[in-house]
C-alpha atoms as one frame of an Amber mdcrd trajectory, in Angstrom:
protein
 -14.778-146.865   4.640 -11.812-147.093   7.032  -9.646-145.200   4.538 -12.182
-142.370   4.305 -12.457-142.100   8.090  -8.665-142.053   8.508  -8.337-139.436
   5.776 -10.974-137.257   7.452  -9.287-137.580  10.866  -5.882-136.731   9.357
  -7.314-133.701   7.566  -9.103-132.388  10.654  -6.018-132.932  12.825  -3.862
-131.085  10.317  -6.257-128.136  10.264  -6.435-128.028  14.047  -2.665-128.042
  14.405  -1.903-125.684  11.538  -1.464-122.607  13.712  -0.819-123.841  17.196
   1.708-121.642  18.986   4.684-123.951  19.405   7.370-123.881  22.092  10.772
-122.673  20.929  14.092-123.735  22.404  17.272-121.869  23.333  18.456-121.826
  19.694  15.116-120.632  18.286  14.109-124.096  17.066  10.882-126.023  17.585
  10.730-128.161  20.728   9.538-131.763  20.457   8.752-133.835  23.532  10.933
-136.938  23.673   9.666-138.245  27.034   6.381-138.703  28.846   7.632-136.781
  31.895   9.215-133.720  30.173  12.792-134.809  30.998  14.022-135.079  27.398
  13.360-132.778  24.465  14.519-132.348  20.919  15.048-128.902  19.407  14.571
-128.909  15.635  16.413-126.234  13.663  17.279-125.850   9.993  20.822-125.134
   8.866  21.370-125.014   5.132  19.698-128.025   3.552  19.474-130.138   6.728
  17.366-130.451   9.847  19.302-130.546  13.114  17.782-132.082  16.238  19.634
-131.169  19.430  18.883-133.178  22.560  17.956-131.079  25.595  17.240-131.983
  29.217  14.377-130.700  31.397  16.195-127.378  31.959  16.764-127.049  28.182
  20.510-127.695  28.485  22.304-129.727  25.786  22.621-133.484  26.299  25.451
-135.507  24.779  24.387-138.183  22.317  25.482-141.635  23.419  23.066-144.527
  23.014  20.074-142.424  21.942  18.653-142.741  18.454  15.931-141.305  16.255
  14.170-142.400  13.118  12.357-139.919  10.896   9.630-140.745   8.411   7.885
-138.456   5.924   5.664-138.874   2.877   2.101-140.118   2.754   0.718-143.169
   4.539   0.625-145.201   1.361   4.256-144.440   0.531   6.209-143.444   3.674
   9.866-142.479   3.277  12.429-143.119   6.005  15.098-140.404   6.054  18.800
-141.096   6.541  19.957-139.935   9.988  23.423-138.665  10.877  24.660-138.530
  14.465  26.543-135.607  16.014  27.884-134.930  19.522  24.708-133.182  20.716
  22.090-134.368  18.258  21.106-135.688  14.882  20.906-134.401  11.305  18.757
-135.421   8.365  17.763-133.971   4.979  15.331-131.089   4.656  11.906-131.962
   3.238   9.521-129.889   1.121   7.276-127.374   2.830   3.952-128.904   3.820
   5.344-132.369   4.527   4.793-134.020   7.888   7.682-135.470   9.842   7.247
-138.343  12.274  10.213-138.442  14.663  10.669-141.527  16.853  13.148-141.106
  19.708  14.677-143.966  21.699  16.829-143.466  24.797  18.495-146.857  24.167
  18.103-149.598  21.582  15.927-151.551  24.052  13.778-148.590  25.159  10.248
-147.899  24.022  10.094-145.249  21.272   8.474-141.867  21.904   6.849-140.383
  18.807   6.589-136.680  17.949   5.036-135.224  14.796   5.050-131.827  13.133
   4.309-130.253   9.782   7.222-128.449   8.172   5.184-125.482   6.965   7.422
-122.639   5.743   4.553-120.234   4.990   4.936-116.964   6.914   2.563-116.270
   9.810   0.858-112.916   9.266   0.994-112.019  12.976   4.531-112.912  14.092
   6.208-113.064  10.646   7.897-116.398  11.455   7.559-119.585   9.442   4.387
-121.416  10.544   6.366-124.407  11.832   8.053-121.986  14.292   5.007-119.765
  14.975   4.365-118.977  18.642   1.019-117.244  18.100  -1.886-118.667  20.023
  -4.560-120.569  18.096  -7.464-118.426  16.923  -9.779-120.055  19.510  -7.512
-118.884  22.376  -7.244-115.301  21.040 -10.950-114.577  21.618
């Protein structure tokens, strides 16, 4: 019973978030919130066959990577896959996943800090309205258009 309820909640959440009008950063990537008070963000972009996550402050300026870390998980709940993370001067890199897969990104300011979790579906289908990939679509949800 619990499995069916969780599956239903996951499905409904995915449908609700499928076309949500996301915030884009200074490099045209998707913004993820990495703090409860909007002081740290991650901008996810794709370059070649890798995701790049740049750290940005409240004013959307680049932040140097020092003690910060992220972990990224994909796959289904029964068989989650942790992706290998590389560290760069202003962010992190990890392998590209297939379209339609969800990514769970856990950001930590320091090793001792509490993790902040952000999720998004890497949906590369093209939005009919704005012609961008759905994971970068800024269109408002259908409910807000009316």
